[in-house]
KESE-688480 format. One record per residue (C-alpha): residue number from 1; x, y, z. Coordinates in Angstrom, 3 decimals. Each point is the difference from the previous one (the first is absolute). Layout:
KESE-688480
{NUM,{X,Y,Z}}
...
END
This chain:
KESE-688480
{1,{195.315,123.731,118.059}}
{2,{2.762,1.668,-1.984}}
{3,{3.483,-1.357,0.675}}
{4,{2.978,2.373,0.160}}
{5,{3.677,-0.928,-0.324}}
{6,{3.084,1.943,0.966}}
{7,{2.001,0.999,-3.093}}
{8,{2.642,2.277,1.479}}
{9,{0.679,3.020,2.162}}
{10,{-0.841,3.649,-0.633}}
{11,{3.702,0.877,-0.181}}
{12,{0.431,-2.345,-2.967}}
{13,{-1.395,2.529,-2.510}}
{14,{0.563,3.741,-0.147}}
{15,{-2.785,2.270,-1.241}}
{16,{-0.336,-0.360,-3.776}}
{17,{1.222,-3.610,-0.019}}
{18,{-1.821,-3.249,-0.663}}
{19,{0.811,-3.701,-0.112}}
{20,{-1.613,-3.366,-0.646}}
{21,{-0.776,-2.280,2.957}}
{22,{-1.691,-3.357,0.492}}
{23,{-3.349,0.183,1.807}}
{24,{-1.436,-3.492,0.255}}
{25,{-0.087,-1.413,-3.539}}
{26,{0.197,3.399,-1.671}}
{27,{2.750,2.377,-1.005}}
{28,{-1.022,3.451,1.213}}
{29,{1.644,3.344,-0.595}}
{30,{0.326,2.280,2.994}}
{31,{0.674,3.700,-0.323}}
{32,{0.945,2.743,2.445}}
{33,{-1.552,3.270,-1.190}}
{34,{1.041,2.816,2.347}}
{35,{-0.203,-2.341,3.011}}
{36,{-3.344,-1.538,-0.988}}
{37,{0.031,-3.679,-0.958}}
{38,{-1.848,-1.654,-2.894}}
{39,{-0.158,-3.580,-1.290}}
{40,{-1.002,-1.107,-3.511}}
{41,{0.259,-3.052,-2.235}}
{42,{3.511,0.100,-1.473}}
{43,{-1.087,-1.297,-3.418}}
{44,{-1.260,2.495,-2.582}}
{45,{-3.553,-0.795,-1.153}}
{46,{0.981,0.718,-3.626}}
{47,{2.896,-2.455,-0.325}}
{48,{2.227,-2.099,2.242}}
{49,{2.370,2.609,1.414}}
{50,{1.123,0.802,3.528}}
{51,{-1.282,3.454,0.911}}
{52,{2.629,0.459,2.699}}
{53,{2.614,-0.123,-2.767}}
{54,{-1.626,3.140,-1.415}}
{55,{-0.157,3.524,1.378}}
{56,{-1.987,1.536,2.849}}
{57,{-1.228,3.572,-0.473}}
{58,{-1.779,1.179,3.149}}
{59,{-3.037,-2.345,0.139}}
{60,{0.477,-1.383,-3.519}}
{61,{1.954,-3.109,-0.977}}
{62,{1.107,-0.333,-3.630}}
{63,{0.454,-3.414,-1.619}}
{64,{3.512,-0.406,-1.440}}
{65,{-1.249,-1.968,-3.013}}
{66,{-2.554,2.212,-1.778}}
{67,{-0.469,2.984,2.313}}
{68,{-3.441,-0.813,1.441}}
{69,{-0.575,1.975,3.174}}
{70,{-1.999,-0.812,3.143}}
{71,{-0.933,1.837,3.191}}
{72,{1.605,-1.974,2.864}}
{73,{-2.741,1.136,2.405}}
{74,{-2.959,-1.333,-1.990}}
{75,{1.407,-2.086,-2.860}}
{76,{-1.767,2.268,-2.516}}
{77,{1.455,0.097,-3.505}}
{78,{1.530,3.404,-0.722}}
{79,{1.501,-0.689,-3.422}}
{80,{-0.406,-2.441,-2.872}}
{81,{0.736,-2.589,-1.245}}
{82,{-1.421,-1.542,3.214}}
{83,{-3.792,0.038,0.329}}
{84,{-0.483,-2.334,2.997}}
{85,{0.523,1.460,3.497}}
{86,{2.764,-1.357,2.199}}
{87,{-0.955,-2.004,3.101}}
{88,{1.045,1.814,3.178}}
{89,{0.597,-1.421,3.465}}
{90,{-0.551,1.297,3.501}}
{91,{3.228,0.878,1.748}}
{92,{0.700,0.918,3.601}}
{93,{2.977,0.865,2.140}}
{94,{0.345,-1.918,3.275}}
{95,{2.914,0.868,2.313}}
{96,{2.105,1.171,-2.953}}
{97,{-0.787,-3.076,-2.105}}
{98,{-1.837,0.110,-3.344}}
{99,{-2.933,-2.427,-0.136}}
{100,{-1.821,-0.694,-3.275}}
{101,{-3.289,-1.862,-0.538}}
{102,{0.388,-3.262,-1.911}}
{103,{-3.115,0.708,-2.110}}
{104,{-0.927,3.205,-1.865}}
{105,{-2.748,2.376,1.093}}
{106,{-3.441,-0.559,-1.499}}
END
């Protein structure tokens, strides 16, 4: 069974914002896109860089190091130099708290 951990409250991030959180043994980026919540591995698959230190454009996160872009909903690569998709995590809101799975989706 998938384990979820509380990583904050919905009021912590305004729409268009993201931040890195610890979910189990992983650092996961969470993003609020127009009130919808998404969770993704915070490390770019191209090089070691924190994606939450980059920019969020609608559903796309841009790596601050070389500009690789990923869809936060699916992890799909949207721009080179990355070629490997980003792991994404299930996320749910429970009584105003943000809960993230400790392992990525298959």
